[in-house]
N, C-alpha and C positions, 0 to 999 in steps of 0.2 A: 127920357122918352126913347122907346125902341123903334128902330127902322126895320121893317120887314124886307128881307132880301129874297125870299123865295116863297113857295106855296106851302100850305099845310099838308102834312103827310100823316096818314093814319097807319100806325104800326102796331098791330095787335090792339092792346088797350092803352098804349102810350101814344099821345099826340105830340108831334114834333113840329116846330117851326124854325126854319133857318133864319136867324136874326142876330143882331148885336143885342144881347140881352143883359139886363141887370139881375142880380140875385132875386129869386122869387120868394114866396112866402112859405111857411110851414114845411120844413124839410126834416126828414128823419132817415135813420138807417133801418133796414129790414131785410127781407128775403128776395127782393126784386133783382132781376138780372137783365142787363141790356148787352147787346153784342152787334157786330156788324163788320164792315170792311172799310178801309181807308185806301184811297187811290189818288193818283194825280188826275187832273182833268182829262188827260189823254187815256185814262183807264188802266195805267200801270200801278200795281200794288205798291204801297209805300211801307217799307220795312222799318220797324223801330219808331213809328210815329207815336207821339205821346197822346194819351187820353186822360183827361182830368175832369172829374165831376165834383163840383163844389157842394158841400153840405154844411151850410152855415160857415163857421170859421175853420172847418175841417174839409178834407177832400179824399176821394177815392181815385186811385191812379192806375194806369195800365199802359202797355205798349202793344203795337201791332206786330204780328209774327211775319214770317217770310212770305206769306200769301196776302198780307195786309189785313188779316183777321184780328179782331180784338174783342174782349169781353170784360165787363165790370159787374161785380156782384156786390150786394149789400145795400141796395137802395130801398127805402120805404116809400110810403105814399107821400106825394107832395110835388113841388116844382123845383127843378134843378137846372143848372147851366153846365153843359158839357163843353169842354174845350179840346179841340183837336189841333195838334201842331207838329211840325217837322221842319228842321233847318232847310232853308231854301224855298219854303212855301209859306203862304199867308195863313195865319191862324184862323180857324173857323169856330164860332160859338153856336151851340144849338140849345134851345130851350126845351126841356123835357117836362112833361106832366105825367106823373105816375099815378094812375087812378086806383090801383089795388095794391095792397101791402106785399103780396107775394107773386107778382107777375113776371113773366118773361116776354120780351118783345120779339117781333119778327126782326130779322137782321136789318140794321140801319146802314145805308150806303152813304159814305162821306167822300166827297171829291175836293181836294185842295188845289188851289191855284198857285202856280209858281210865282215867287216874289221877285 
């Protein structure tokens, strides 16, 4: 059972909910692209934070740049779990629902809490 920790966010055609999530159903690769920023709760960009999106037993991965910006391409229609992590911070998992095969989302803002 998932526990919702935040409010639902509508980002373009992607719906996000900040939660501890388990792998969703029907996942695929495609032309979808998501992007955003990762910062500390104080608003400071986190350089080199890891982004990992599970696709069944496979994953797409990326890192944030010097401004905390990140992007991951190759998502198809379906439900995914994105994991954001950085040493010294708590890992955050976000459930993604991609509704169109070739969509791009509005930038997603992720804030990590110091551990």
